[in-house]
C-alpha positions as a Markdown table, in Angstrom:
| # | Residue | x | y | z |
|---|---|---|---|---|
| 1 | Met | 207.5 | -8.7 | -79.1 |
| 2 | Lys | 207.0 | -7.7 | -82.9 |
| 3 | Pro | 209.6 | -7.3 | -84.8 |
| 4 | Ala | 207.8 | -3.7 | -85.9 |
| 5 | Ile | 207.4 | -3.0 | -82.3 |
| 6 | Cys | 211.0 | -4.5 | -81.8 |
| 7 | Ser | 212.1 | -2.2 | -84.7 |
| 8 | Leu | 210.5 | 1.0 | -83.2 |
| 9 | Val | 212.8 | 0.5 | -80.1 |
| 10 | Ile | 215.9 | 0.4 | -82.0 |
| 11 | Ala | 215.4 | 3.4 | -84.0 |
| 12 | Leu | 214.5 | 5.5 | -80.5 |
| 13 | Thr | 217.9 | 4.1 | -79.9 |
| 14 | Leu | 219.4 | 5.1 | -83.4 |
| 15 | Ile | 217.6 | 8.4 | -82.8 |
| 16 | Leu | 218.8 | 9.9 | -79.2 |
| 17 | Cys | 221.7 | 8.0 | -77.5 |
| 18 | Leu | 224.1 | 9.0 | -80.9 |
| 19 | Pro | 226.5 | 12.3 | -80.6 |
| 20 | Val | 224.5 | 13.1 | -83.6 |
| 21 | Val | 220.7 | 13.3 | -83.4 |
| 22 | Val | 219.7 | 10.5 | -86.2 |
| 23 | Leu | 216.0 | 10.7 | -87.2 |
| 24 | Ala | 215.9 | 7.1 | -88.1 |
| 25 | Ala | 213.5 | 5.3 | -89.8 |
| 26 | Pro | 211.3 | 2.7 | -88.2 |
| 27 | Pro | 210.2 | -0.5 | -90.2 |
| 28 | Pro | 209.3 | 0.0 | -94.0 |
| 29 | Ser | 205.5 | -0.2 | -93.2 |
| 30 | Ser | 205.3 | 2.7 | -90.6 |
| 31 | Leu | 205.1 | 6.5 | -91.4 |
| 32 | Thr | 207.3 | 8.6 | -89.3 |
| 33 | Thr | 206.5 | 12.5 | -88.1 |
| 34 | Tyr | 209.0 | 14.5 | -86.6 |
| 35 | Thr | 207.6 | 17.7 | -85.4 |
| 36 | Ile | 210.0 | 20.4 | -83.7 |
| 37 | Thr | 208.1 | 23.2 | -82.4 |
| 38 | Val | 210.4 | 26.5 | -81.7 |
| 39 | His | 209.4 | 29.4 | -78.9 |
| 40 | Glu | 211.1 | 32.8 | -78.7 |
| 41 | Asp | 212.7 | 31.5 | -76.1 |
| 42 | Gly | 214.9 | 29.3 | -77.7 |
| 43 | Ser | 213.3 | 26.3 | -76.5 |
| 44 | Ala | 211.3 | 23.6 | -78.8 |
| 45 | Leu | 208.6 | 21.2 | -78.2 |
| 46 | Trp | 209.7 | 18.1 | -80.0 |
| 47 | Gln | 207.0 | 15.1 | -81.1 |
| 48 | Leu | 208.4 | 11.9 | -82.3 |
| 49 | Glu | 205.1 | 10.0 | -83.8 |
| 50 | Tyr | 205.5 | 6.2 | -85.2 |
| 51 | Arg | 202.2 | 5.1 | -87.2 |
| 52 | Thr | 202.3 | 1.1 | -87.7 |
| 53 | Pro | 199.7 | -0.8 | -89.6 |
| 54 | Leu | 197.6 | -2.8 | -87.3 |
| 55 | Ser | 196.7 | -5.5 | -90.0 |
| 56 | Thr | 196.4 | -8.9 | -88.3 |
| 57 | Asp | 195.5 | -10.1 | -84.5 |
| 58 | Asp | 199.6 | -10.4 | -83.9 |
| 59 | Asp | 199.6 | -7.1 | -85.0 |
| 60 | Val | 196.8 | -6.2 | -82.5 |
| 61 | Arg | 198.3 | -8.3 | -79.3 |
| 62 | Ala | 202.1 | -6.5 | -80.0 |
| 63 | Phe | 201.0 | -3.0 | -79.7 |
| 64 | Asn | 198.8 | -3.8 | -76.7 |
| 65 | Asn | 201.8 | -5.3 | -75.0 |
| 66 | Tyr | 203.6 | -2.1 | -75.8 |
| 67 | Thr | 201.4 | -0.1 | -74.6 |
| 68 | Arg | 201.0 | -2.1 | -71.2 |
| 69 | Asp | 204.9 | -1.6 | -70.8 |
| 70 | Leu | 205.2 | 2.3 | -72.2 |
| 71 | Pro | 205.2 | 3.9 | -69.2 |
| 72 | Ala | 207.1 | 1.3 | -67.2 |
| 73 | Val | 209.9 | 0.4 | -69.6 |
| 74 | Tyr | 209.8 | 2.6 | -73.0 |
| 75 | Leu | 209.8 | 6.0 | -71.4 |
| 76 | Pro | 212.1 | 5.7 | -69.3 |
| 77 | Gln | 214.6 | 4.3 | -71.7 |
| 78 | Val | 213.3 | 7.3 | -74.0 |
| 79 | Arg | 214.4 | 10.0 | -70.9 |
| 80 | Asp | 217.7 | 8.6 | -70.5 |
| 81 | Leu | 218.5 | 8.8 | -74.3 |
| 82 | Met | 217.4 | 12.1 | -74.5 |
| 83 | Glu | 218.7 | 13.3 | -71.7 |
| 84 | Arg | 222.3 | 12.3 | -72.8 |
| 85 | Ser | 221.7 | 13.1 | -76.6 |
| 86 | Val | 220.7 | 16.9 | -74.8 |
| 87 | Ser | 223.8 | 17.1 | -72.8 |
| 88 | Gln | 226.4 | 16.0 | -75.9 |
| 89 | Ala | 224.2 | 18.9 | -78.1 |
| 90 | Ser | 224.9 | 21.4 | -75.3 |
| 91 | Ala | 228.7 | 20.3 | -75.0 |
| 92 | Ala | 229.1 | 20.7 | -79.0 |
| 93 | Thr | 227.5 | 24.4 | -79.0 |
| 94 | Ala | 229.1 | 25.5 | -75.9 |
| 95 | Arg | 225.2 | 26.7 | -75.0 |
| 96 | Pro | 223.5 | 25.9 | -71.9 |
| 97 | Met | 220.2 | 23.3 | -72.7 |
| 98 | Thr | 218.3 | 20.5 | -70.7 |
| 99 | Val | 215.5 | 18.3 | -71.4 |
| 100 | Ser | 212.6 | 18.0 | -69.3 |
| 101 | Asn | 208.8 | 16.9 | -69.5 |
| 102 | Val | 209.3 | 14.1 | -71.6 |
| 103 | Glu | 205.7 | 12.1 | -72.0 |
| 104 | Gly | 204.6 | 9.1 | -74.2 |
| 105 | Thr | 201.2 | 8.0 | -75.5 |
| 106 | Ala | 199.8 | 5.0 | -77.1 |
| 107 | Val | 196.6 | 4.9 | -79.2 |
| 108 | Val | 194.6 | 3.0 | -82.0 |
| 109 | Gln | 193.5 | 5.1 | -85.1 |
| 110 | Thr | 191.3 | 4.5 | -87.6 |
| 111 | Ser | 191.8 | 5.9 | -90.9 |
| 112 | Pro | 190.6 | 5.4 | -94.5 |
| 113 | Thr | 193.1 | 2.6 | -95.1 |
| 114 | Gly | 192.6 | 1.3 | -91.8 |
| 115 | Asn | 193.4 | 1.0 | -88.3 |
| 116 | Tyr | 197.0 | 1.8 | -87.3 |
| 117 | Gly | 198.9 | 1.7 | -83.7 |
| 118 | Ile | 200.4 | 5.7 | -83.2 |
| 119 | Val | 203.4 | 5.8 | -80.3 |
| 120 | Thr | 204.2 | 9.6 | -79.7 |
| 121 | Tyr | 206.8 | 10.8 | -77.6 |
| 122 | Thr | 206.9 | 14.5 | -76.8 |
| 123 | Phe | 209.8 | 16.4 | -74.7 |
| 124 | Thr | 210.7 | 19.8 | -74.2 |
| 125 | Trp | 214.6 | 21.1 | -75.2 |
| 126 | Ser | 215.5 | 24.1 | -74.0 |
| 127 | Gly | 218.4 | 26.2 | -75.5 |
| 128 | Phe | 217.8 | 24.7 | -78.8 |
| 129 | Ala | 217.8 | 27.7 | -81.1 |
| 130 | Glu | 220.6 | 30.1 | -80.6 |
| 131 | Pro | 219.2 | 33.1 | -79.0 |
| 132 | Gly | 218.0 | 36.8 | -80.5 |
| 133 | Ser | 217.9 | 35.3 | -84.1 |
| 134 | Leu | 216.3 | 32.3 | -83.5 |
| 135 | Ala | 219.1 | 30.4 | -85.3 |
| 136 | Ile | 218.2 | 26.6 | -85.7 |
| 137 | Gly | 220.8 | 23.6 | -86.2 |
| 138 | Asp | 224.0 | 23.8 | -84.7 |
| 139 | Ala | 222.6 | 21.2 | -82.1 |
| 140 | Phe | 222.4 | 19.2 | -85.2 |
| 141 | Ala | 226.3 | 19.4 | -85.1 |
| 142 | Gly | 227.1 | 16.2 | -86.8 |
| 143 | Gly | 224.7 | 16.8 | -89.7 |
| 144 | Leu | 220.8 | 15.0 | -89.3 |
| 145 | Tyr | 219.6 | 11.7 | -90.7 |
| 146 | Leu | 215.5 | 11.1 | -92.5 |
| 147 | Gly | 214.4 | 7.9 | -93.3 |
| 148 | Lys | 212.4 | 6.5 | -95.7 |
| 149 | Asp | 208.3 | 7.0 | -95.0 |
| 150 | Ser | 209.5 | 10.0 | -92.4 |
| 151 | Thr | 209.0 | 13.9 | -92.6 |
| 152 | Leu | 210.3 | 16.4 | -90.6 |
| 153 | Ile | 208.6 | 19.4 | -89.7 |
| 154 | Leu | 209.8 | 22.8 | -88.0 |
| 155 | Arg | 207.5 | 25.1 | -87.0 |
| 156 | Tyr | 208.5 | 28.6 | -85.3 |
| 157 | Pro | 206.2 | 31.5 | -83.2 |
| 158 | Ala | 203.9 | 33.8 | -84.7 |
| 159 | Gly | 205.6 | 36.8 | -85.4 |
| 160 | Trp | 208.3 | 35.7 | -87.1 |
| 161 | Ser | 209.6 | 34.9 | -90.6 |
| 162 | Val | 212.0 | 32.6 | -91.7 |
| 163 | Thr | 215.0 | 34.6 | -93.1 |
| 164 | Ser | 217.0 | 31.8 | -94.8 |
| 165 | Ala | 216.4 | 28.4 | -94.9 |
| 166 | Thr | 219.1 | 25.3 | -96.1 |
| 167 | Pro | 218.6 | 22.9 | -97.6 |
| 168 | Val | 215.1 | 24.7 | -99.0 |
| 169 | Pro | 212.1 | 22.2 | -97.7 |
| 170 | Asp | 210.3 | 20.5 | -99.7 |
| 171 | Leu | 206.9 | 22.3 | -98.6 |
| 172 | Gln | 206.4 | 25.4 | -96.5 |
| 173 | Gln | 202.5 | 25.5 | -95.0 |
| 174 | Asp | 202.0 | 25.5 | -91.4 |
| 175 | Gly | 206.0 | 25.4 | -91.3 |
| 176 | Leu | 209.0 | 24.1 | -93.0 |
| 177 | Val | 208.2 | 20.4 | -94.2 |
| 178 | Trp | 211.0 | 18.1 | -95.5 |
| 179 | Tyr | 210.7 | 14.4 | -96.5 |
| 180 | Gly | 212.6 | 11.5 | -96.4 |
| 181 | Leu | 214.8 | 9.4 | -97.6 |
| 182 | Arg | 217.9 | 12.2 | -97.5 |
| 183 | Ser | 220.5 | 13.2 | -95.2 |
| 184 | Phe | 221.6 | 16.6 | -94.1 |
| 185 | Asn | 224.8 | 18.1 | -93.9 |
| 186 | Thr | 226.4 | 19.1 | -90.5 |
| 187 | Gly | 224.6 | 22.1 | -89.0 |
| 188 | Glu | 221.5 | 21.3 | -91.1 |
| 189 | Pro | 218.8 | 22.1 | -91.5 |
| 190 | Arg | 219.7 | 25.3 | -90.7 |
| 191 | Val | 217.1 | 28.1 | -90.6 |
| 192 | Val | 216.9 | 31.7 | -89.4 |
| 193 | Leu | 213.8 | 33.0 | -88.3 |
| 194 | Gly | 213.5 | 37.0 | -88.0 |
| 195 | Arg | 210.8 | 39.1 | -86.1 |
| 196 | Ser | 208.3 | 40.5 | -88.5 |
| 197 | Gly | 208.3 | 44.4 | -88.6 |
| 198 | Phe | 204.7 | 46.0 | -89.1 |
| 199 | Pro | 204.2 | 47.5 | -92.4 |
| 200 | Val | 203.5 | 51.2 | -91.2 |
| 201 | Ile | 204.3 | 53.0 | -94.1 |
| 202 | Pro | 202.4 | 50.6 | -96.9 |
| 203 | Val | 199.3 | 50.5 | -94.5 |
| 204 | Ile | 199.6 | 54.4 | -94.4 |
| 205 | Ala | 199.9 | 54.7 | -98.0 |
| 206 | Gly | 197.0 | 51.9 | -98.7 |
| 207 | Met | 194.3 | 53.6 | -96.9 |
| 208 | Leu | 195.6 | 57.1 | -98.5 |
| 209 | Leu | 194.8 | 55.5 | -101.7 |
| 210 | Ile | 191.6 | 54.1 | -100.3 |
| 211 | Leu | 190.3 | 57.5 | -98.7 |
| 212 | Ala | 191.2 | 59.0 | -102.4 |
| 213 | Ile | 189.2 | 56.1 | -104.2 |
| 214 | Leu | 186.0 | 57.2 | -101.9 |
| 215 | Ala | 186.4 | 60.8 | -102.4 |
| 216 | Gly | 186.8 | 60.3 | -105.9 |
| 217 | Phe | 183.5 | 57.6 | -106.2 |
| 218 | Val | 181.8 | 60.7 | -104.3 |
| 219 | Val | 182.6 | 63.5 | -106.4 |
| 220 | Leu | 181.2 | 60.9 | -109.8 |
| 221 | Arg | 178.1 | 60.1 | -107.7 |
| 222 | Arg | 177.2 | 63.7 | -107.5 |
| 223 | Arg | 177.8 | 64.7 | -110.7 |
| 224 | Arg | 176.6 | 61.6 | -112.8 |
| 225 | Pro | 174.3 | 59.6 | -110.5 |
| 226 | Glu | 173.0 | 58.0 | -113.4 |
| 227 | Thr | 176.4 | 56.1 | -114.0 |
| 228 | Val | 176.6 | 54.4 | -111.0 |
| 229 | Thr | 175.1 | 51.3 | -110.8 |
| 230 | Thr | 174.6 | 48.4 | -108.6 |
| 231 | Ala | 175.8 | 44.9 | -109.5 |
| 232 | Pro | 172.7 | 42.5 | -109.4 |
| 233 | Val | 172.7 | 40.0 | -106.7 |
| 234 | Ala | 172.3 | 36.9 | -109.0 |
| 235 | Glu | 175.5 | 37.9 | -110.6 |
| 236 | Ala | 176.8 | 37.2 | -107.5 |
| 237 | Glu | 175.4 | 34.0 | -106.8 |
| 238 | Pro | 177.4 | 31.7 | -108.7 |
| 239 | Glu | 180.9 | 32.9 | -107.1 |
| 240 | Ala | 179.4 | 32.4 | -102.9 |
| 241 | Ala | 178.0 | 29.4 | -104.4 |
| 242 | Ala | 181.8 | 28.2 | -105.5 |
| 243 | Ser | 183.2 | 28.9 | -102.5 |
| 244 | Ala | 180.8 | 27.3 | -100.1 |
| 245 | Pro | 182.1 | 25.1 | -97.6 |
| 246 | Leu | 181.0 | 21.3 | -98.1 |
| 247 | Ser | 179.3 | 19.1 | -96.2 |
| 248 | Pro | 180.8 | 16.2 | -94.0 |
| 249 | Ala | 179.5 | 13.7 | -96.7 |
| 250 | Glu | 180.7 | 16.2 | -99.6 |
| 251 | Glu | 184.2 | 15.8 | -98.1 |
| 252 | Ala | 184.7 | 12.6 | -97.9 |
| 253 | Gly | 182.7 | 12.0 | -101.2 |
| 254 | Leu | 185.6 | 13.9 | -102.3 |
| 255 | Glu | 188.4 | 12.8 | -100.7 |
| 256 | Glu | 187.2 | 9.1 | -102.1 |
| 257 | Arg | 187.7 | 10.7 | -106.0 |
| 258 | Ile | 191.0 | 11.8 | -105.2 |
| 259 | Leu | 192.2 | 8.3 | -103.9 |
| 260 | His | 190.3 | 7.0 | -106.8 |
| 261 | Leu | 192.4 | 9.3 | -109.1 |
| 262 | Leu | 195.6 | 8.3 | -107.5 |
| 263 | Glu | 194.9 | 4.4 | -108.0 |
| 264 | Asn | 194.3 | 5.0 | -111.6 |
| 265 | Gly | 196.9 | 7.4 | -112.0 |
| 266 | Gly | 199.7 | 4.7 | -110.5 |
| 267 | Gly | 199.7 | 6.1 | -107.3 |
| 268 | Glu | 200.5 | 9.9 | -108.2 |
| 269 | Gln | 199.1 | 13.0 | -109.5 |
| 270 | Tyr | 200.3 | 17.1 | -110.0 |
| 271 | Gln | 197.8 | 19.0 | -107.9 |
| 272 | Ala | 197.2 | 21.4 | -110.7 |
| 273 | Asp | 196.0 | 18.3 | -113.0 |
| 274 | Met | 193.7 | 17.0 | -110.2 |
| 275 | Val | 192.2 | 20.5 | -109.9 |
| 276 | Arg | 191.5 | 20.1 | -113.6 |
| 277 | Ile | 190.1 | 16.7 | -113.5 |
| 278 | Leu | 187.5 | 17.2 | -110.7 |
| 279 | Gly | 186.6 | 20.9 | -111.9 |
| 280 | Leu | 186.5 | 22.5 | -108.1 |
| 281 | Pro | 187.8 | 25.2 | -106.6 |
| 282 | Lys | 191.7 | 25.3 | -106.0 |
| 283 | Ser | 190.8 | 26.1 | -102.5 |
| 284 | Thr | 188.3 | 23.2 | -102.4 |
| 285 | Val | 190.9 | 20.2 | -103.3 |
| 286 | Ser | 193.8 | 22.0 | -101.4 |
| 287 | Ser | 191.2 | 21.3 | -98.4 |
| 288 | Ala | 190.9 | 18.1 | -98.9 |
| 289 | Leu | 194.3 | 17.0 | -100.1 |
| 290 | Asn | 195.5 | 18.5 | -96.4 |
| 291 | Asn | 192.7 | 16.5 | -94.4 |
| 292 | Leu | 194.1 | 13.1 | -96.5 |
| 293 | His | 197.6 | 14.4 | -95.8 |
| 294 | Gln | 196.8 | 14.7 | -91.4 |
| 295 | Lys | 195.2 | 11.5 | -92.0 |
| 296 | Gly | 198.7 | 9.9 | -93.5 |
| 297 | Val | 197.0 | 9.1 | -96.8 |
| 298 | Ile | 198.9 | 10.7 | -99.0 |
| 299 | Val | 202.4 | 13.4 | -99.2 |
| 300 | Lys | 203.0 | 16.3 | -100.7 |
| 301 | Val | 206.0 | 16.3 | -102.8 |
| 302 | Arg | 207.5 | 19.8 | -104.4 |
| 303 | Lys | 208.3 | 19.1 | -107.9 |
| 304 | Gly | 209.7 | 22.7 | -108.9 |
| 305 | Arg | 206.7 | 25.3 | -108.9 |
| 306 | Glu | 204.2 | 22.5 | -108.4 |
| 307 | Asn | 203.2 | 19.5 | -105.8 |
| 308 | Leu | 203.2 | 16.4 | -106.9 |
| 309 | Ile | 200.3 | 14.3 | -104.6 |
| 310 | Arg | 201.6 | 10.8 | -103.9 |
| 311 | Leu | 199.9 | 7.8 | -102.5 |
| 312 | Val | 201.2 | 6.8 | -99.1 |
| 313 | Arg | 200.8 | 3.0 | -99.9 |
| 314 | Asp | 198.0 | 0.8 | -101.5 |
| 315 | Arg | 194.4 | 1.4 | -100.1 |
| 316 | Asp | 193.3 | -1.8 | -101.2 |
| 317 | Ser | 195.8 | -4.1 | -99.3 |
| 318 | Gly | 194.6 | -2.2 | -96.1 |
| 319 | Leu | 198.4 | -1.1 | -95.4 |
C-alpha cells in the first residue's frame, strides 16, 4: 500500500482510538475536512473527508486497492474505533452516547488542480451535544488537535443561532469554520446555541412605518401630482446587468482569473484587493471564491475584518 494511504489509516487510528478526539492530519499532500452537523435532539452527523492527489499511476493503483479493501477491512476498523471513542466520551461526560450508521466511500474527483482520491467516512453520534441549549464541546474532554491542511466545520440546525463560541472561528459562513494547524483547549471548541426568537415587536413596528410612508405618499400624490415622477427604466438597467448571474463559461473564466491573481501575488491575496483589481461586484467575486473553496483550490483565512485568500498548493505542479 502506498505510504500516503497507510498514513491515512494511522490518522484515523489517532482520531478515533484515543480518549481525546484528535483530528490528526494525513500526509502533507492531503487535505482533510471534518464536518460536524448538530441536530436539535443533540445528535450529530460526522463526516471525515480525506482528499489525496492522484498524480501518478502508482497513486491511482494504491487508491484503487484502498477502495477495494474499504468495505471489508477499513470500515469495520473505523466502526470499532468510533464505538470505543464515543464510549470514552460518554464516561467523561456522564451522558448516554452511541455511534451508529457508520459508512465509508472512496471516489475519484477531478478539479482544476488535477485528480484527487477522496475517502469519506460518516457516522451518527447520539448525545454529542448537551440537551436544552445545545451546548457543544464537553465531548472533547481532553481538547482537540487540528492538523496542518485540515479544516473543522461545525453546522447547527435552522432556527438556532450562536450564543457563544470559544475560540472565535476563523470564518462564519454556512456554519463555524476553524483552520489548522492548531490545538484546542480542554472542552473546545465550545459552542452554545439558542433558539432564534421571532422578532414580533420589530416586525409590527416596521409594518406600521411602511403603512405610514404609503399613506403619506398617497396624500402627496393627491395634492401635488406633478411632483411625482417615475424613474426611467434605462437608469435601472446598469445595476440589473451588474447583478445578473454569470454563465458557466464566464464563471470558469473568472475562477481562472482569480487563480492567476493568486499565483502572481505569491499564492495569497486579500479578497477586497481582488474585488478592486477585477472590477466586479463583491457578490460575483465572493460566489467564485466559494466555488473554488468547495473544489479544494483555495482557503479563506480571517485576518481582522478581512478575508485573506490563499492557494492550497501550486497549480502548475498538479498538486
